[in-house]
C-alpha positions in Angstrom: 6.5 21.9 -3.8 3.0 22.9 -3.0 2.1 26.4 -3.7 -0.1 27.5 -0.5 -3.0 30.1 -1.4 -2.9 33.0 1.5 -5.3 34.9 2.5 -6.1 38.4 4.0 -8.6 36.6 6.1 -6.2 34.8 8.4 -8.1 35.1 11.6 -11.5 34.6 12.8 -13.9 37.0 13.5 -16.8 37.0 16.0 -19.2 37.0 12.9 -17.8 33.8 11.8 -19.2 32.0 14.8 -22.7 31.1 15.7 -21.9 32.1 19.4 -18.1 32.7 19.7 -18.6 33.5 23.7 -19.9 29.8 24.1 -17.0 28.3 22.3 -14.4 26.5 24.3 -11.6 29.1 24.4 -9.0 25.9 24.0 -10.9 25.4 21.0 -10.7 28.5 19.3 -7.0 28.9 20.2 -6.3 25.4 18.5 -8.5 26.2 15.3 -6.6 30.1 15.4 -3.0 28.3 15.4 -4.3 25.6 13.0 -5.7 28.1 10.1 -2.6 30.5 10.6 -0.1 27.7 9.7 -2.5 25.9 7.2 -2.2 29.2 4.9 -5.6 28.0 3.5 -9.1 30.0 4.2 -11.5 27.4 6.2 -14.8 28.2 6.2 -17.1 27.6 9.2 -20.4 25.8 9.0 -20.8 24.5 12.6 -19.7 25.5 15.6 -21.5 25.7 19.3 -25.0 23.9 18.9 -27.8 23.2 20.6 -29.2 20.4 18.4 -28.8 18.6 15.2 -25.5 16.6 16.0 -25.0 13.0 17.3 -26.1 12.9 21.0 -22.2 13.0 22.6 -21.2 15.6 20.1 -18.7 18.1 21.1 -20.5 20.8 19.4 -23.0 21.1 22.5 -19.8 21.9 24.5 -17.9 24.2 22.4 -15.5 21.9 21.5 -15.8 20.9 17.9 -16.2 23.0 14.5 -17.2 21.8 11.0 -16.4 23.2 7.8 -14.5 23.2 4.6 -11.0 24.2 2.9 -9.2 23.3 -0.3 -6.0 22.2 1.9 -4.3 19.5 0.7 -5.7 16.6 2.6 -2.0 15.5 4.1 -1.0 18.9 4.9 -4.3 19.2 6.8 -4.2 16.0 8.8 -0.5 16.6 9.9 -1.7 20.6 10.9 -4.7 19.4 12.9 -2.8 16.8 15.0 0.0 19.3 16.0 -2.4 21.9 16.9 -4.3 19.9 19.5 -7.5 18.2 17.5 -8.3 14.6 18.7 -11.2 13.7 17.1 -10.8 14.5 13.2 -13.4 14.1 10.7 -12.7 14.0 6.9 -15.6 13.9 3.8 -13.7 13.3 0.6 -15.1 13.9 -2.6 -12.9 13.2 -5.9 -9.8 13.1 -3.8 -10.8 16.3 -2.3 -11.8 17.5 1.1 -15.7 18.5 0.6 -16.0 19.4 4.6 -14.5 18.3 8.0 -14.9 17.9 11.4 -12.2 19.1 14.3 -12.7 18.8 17.9 -10.7 18.4 21.2 -12.0 15.8 22.7 -10.3 14.7 26.3 -10.1 11.1 25.6 -8.4 9.1 23.3 -7.9 10.2 19.8 -10.3 9.4 16.6 -9.8 10.1 13.2 -12.5 8.9 10.5 -12.6 9.2 6.8 -15.7 9.5 4.9 -15.4 9.0 1.2 -18.5 10.5 -0.9 -19.2 8.6 -4.2 -21.1 9.6 -7.3 -24.6 8.6 -5.8 -24.1 11.2 -2.7 -23.4 8.1 -0.4 -20.7 8.3 2.2 -18.8 4.9 2.8 -16.7 5.3 6.0 -13.2 4.4 7.1 -12.5 4.3 10.6 -8.9 5.0 12.2 -9.0 5.3 16.4 -6.0 6.4 17.7 -4.5 9.4 15.7 
């Protein structure tokens, strides 16, 4: 049985977002329910954005977040899918989630993994259709 770390910080505060008012409410609802069941701290590193991401990024629509956590990989993936995330990107270093991307895209689900090597280079594995 995995012992889960419980934080007193269980609900996202406005200050955790760069601009919560521009975030899609459904995405925030998914994030809240996901973090509540995950029971691990999630630190947001990016949410709504006006630049700095790929051209078709869901960050520009307030439908994506990036962050980091110490949650176990299998639990993170299972609960992200359960709570409505359809775009799941995980960047793994030494078997742990170094950082992640989650979005609530309306089209077909997509998941990708990036393994960070000792040289810092990311090797990608894509899996379409979560």
